[in-house]
Every structure is written in C-alpha cells, then in structure tokens.
C-alpha positions in Angstrom: -48.2 4.2 34.5 -47.4 4.0 30.8 -44.2 2.2 29.9 -42.9 5.2 28.0 -43.3 7.5 31.0 -41.5 4.9 33.2 -38.6 4.6 30.8 -38.2 8.4 30.3 -38.0 8.8 34.1 -34.9 6.6 34.3 -33.1 8.5 31.6 -33.7 6.0 28.8 -33.6 7.5 25.4 -34.1 5.8 22.0 -31.1 6.0 19.7 -31.6 9.1 17.5 -30.6 9.4 13.9 -27.2 10.9 13.7 -26.5 14.5 12.6 -24.1 14.0 9.8 -21.8 16.8 8.6 -22.4 15.8 4.9 -25.4 15.5 2.8 -24.0 13.5 -0.1 -21.7 10.5 0.3 -19.8 8.7 -2.5 -19.8 4.9 -1.7 -16.4 3.8 -2.7 -17.2 0.1 -2.0 -19.0 -2.8 -3.6 -22.7 -1.9 -3.0 -23.6 -5.4 -4.1 -21.6 -7.2 -1.4 -23.5 -8.2 1.8 -21.7 -5.5 3.8 -22.2 -2.9 1.1 -25.9 -3.7 0.8 -26.4 -3.3 4.6 -24.3 -0.2 4.8 -26.1 1.5 1.9 -29.5 0.6 3.4 -28.5 2.1 6.8 -27.1 5.3 5.2 -30.2 5.8 3.1 -32.4 4.9 6.1 -31.3 8.0 7.9 -33.2 10.1 5.4 -30.5 12.7 5.6 -27.8 11.3 3.3 -27.8 10.8 -0.5 -25.5 7.8 -1.4 -23.9 8.0 -4.8 -22.1 5.1 -6.4 -21.5 6.5 -9.9 -17.7 7.3 -10.3 -18.6 10.4 -12.2 -20.2 11.8 -9.1 -17.3 11.2 -6.8 -15.8 14.7 -7.1 -19.1 16.3 -6.4 -19.9 14.4 -3.2 -19.4 16.1 0.2 -17.5 13.0 1.5 -16.2 9.7 0.3 -16.5 6.5 2.3 -13.8 4.0 1.4 -14.1 0.4 2.5 -10.4 -0.6 2.4 -10.9 -4.2 3.3 -13.3 -6.8 4.5 -12.0 -10.1 5.8 -13.9 -13.2 7.1 -11.9 -15.9 8.9 -12.6 -19.3 10.5 -10.0 -20.4 13.0 -10.0 -23.8 14.7 -9.7 -23.2 18.4 -10.6 -26.7 19.7 -10.2 -30.3 18.6 -11.1 -33.6 20.3 -8.8 -36.6 20.9 -9.4 -37.9 17.4 -8.3 -34.6 15.8 -11.9 -33.6 14.9 -12.9 -29.9 15.0 -14.9 -29.1 18.1 -14.9 -25.3 18.2 -14.3 -22.6 15.7 -13.8 -18.9 16.1 -15.4 -16.7 13.4 -13.8 -13.4 12.8 -14.9 -10.4 10.7 -12.6 -7.4 10.1 -13.5 -4.3 8.2 -11.2 -1.4 7.4 -12.6 2.0 6.3 -11.9 5.7 6.1 -13.8 8.8 5.4 -12.4 11.6 3.3 -13.4 14.5 1.1 -12.9 14.6 -2.7 -10.1 17.1 -2.0 -8.2 14.5 0.0 -8.8 15.9 3.5 -9.2 13.0 5.9 -12.1 13.1 8.3 -11.6 9.6 9.7 -8.2 8.0 9.3 -8.1 4.4 8.2 -9.5 2.3 11.1 -10.2 -1.4 11.5 -13.3 -2.7 13.2 -13.3 -6.3 14.3 -15.8 -8.8 15.7 -15.4 -12.4 16.7 -17.7 -15.2 17.8 -17.1 -18.7 19.1 -19.0 -21.6 17.5 -19.1 -25.1 18.7 -19.0 -27.7 16.0 -20.0 -31.3 15.4 -19.9 -33.3 12.2 -23.3 -34.8 12.9 -24.9 -31.4 12.7 -22.8 -29.9 10.0 -25.6 -28.4 8.0 -27.2 -26.7 11.0 -23.8 -25.4 12.1 -23.3 -23.9 8.6 -26.6 -22.1 8.9 -25.6 -20.9 12.4 -22.3 -19.7 11.1 -24.0 -17.7 8.4 -26.3 -16.1 11.0 -23.3 -15.2 13.2 -21.5 -13.6 10.3 -24.6 -11.6 9.5 -24.8 -10.5 13.2 -21.2 -9.4 13.3 -21.7 -7.5 10.0 -24.7 -5.7 11.5 -22.6 -4.8 14.6 -19.8 -3.4 12.4 -22.2 -1.4 10.2 -23.8 0.1 13.3 -20.3 1.1 14.6 -19.5 2.7 11.2 -22.7 4.6 11.3 -22.0 5.9 14.8 -18.5 7.0 13.8 -19.9 8.8 10.7 -22.4 10.6 12.9 -19.6 11.7 15.3 -17.2 13.1 12.7 -16.2 16.7 13.0 -14.8 18.2 9.8 -11.7 20.3 10.2 -12.5 23.9 10.6 -11.3 25.8 7.6 -11.0 29.1 9.6 -8.6 27.4 12.1 -6.0 26.7 9.5 -2.8 28.7 10.1 -2.0 31.6 7.8 1.1 33.7 8.5 0.4 37.3 9.3 1.5 39.8 6.8 3.7 42.7 8.1 
C-alpha cells in the first residue's frame, strides 16, 4: 500500500497555500531585517501575492501589512549557588496589523509571542550562543507561519453590509 494512500485514508491533508483576499500587499516593515526577509519570502512563495515595498505604491496596494514591533529578550530564570547563570528564557514578540490604504482595518493590532528555555554553562558559551541563534530563528519561523495563517483567514468587511439609512 503506498504511503500517500494510507495517509489520505486517515484524513491527513498537506497544508495548502492560503486563499488571500488581496493580490498586492504593501510591506510596511523592514524587508532587510531577519523577520522581514522571511516574511517576504513566505508571501512571495505563495505565488498569489505581489509584495511591494516602494512607498509610492502604498496607496495602490490592496492591503498594507504593518509590523508594529519586534522584540527579542533574554531573561535569566535560573542561577546556581555561585550566582552564575544556569538557565535562560528566550522570548520573541511581534506585533502586526493588516489594513487597507483607505484605513479600513482587516486585522486589528495583535501580538504573537514565542518563548524557549535554554540551559547555559560558561564552559560551552560559544555553542550556547549558536544554539540561542537557532532557537530565535525557529521562533521567528513559527511566528511568520502564524502571520501567514492569519492573513489567509482574513475576511474583508462586506461593503454591501454597511448601513445606509432608508430614504422616505
């Protein structure tokens, strides 16, 4: 029995590319930052969205994605009897919103957060630094995937549903 047939029988389905309600997106974030590079790559990777970063194109875009903030933190959560750090908690928070050039909000400002625990020892400081960078990259990837899923689920307000008083 082929593996694909076995997986389909149990209801397994590969994650599909989202159906986005916009074709052009103005990237109102630093596209050269690590988060910006990954987010742009994922958006372009859908094959359904044009990502614009030129400010002159902002008013022509279907939607504007604002990254309102990105914060990386290291918090000491454990020390030994000598006061040396034994455990760190790595945190990554990203705030974003999605709106139209007209100012209509499609996704209100929302904060996504990830955290990971990292044991620490002075004797392996270099390897722990590399591990820390990998953990931040994994958290960033998780947050980018969450943003992509939220963008795919957005439902633009129905213009026909707006209230207009009846004329007598």
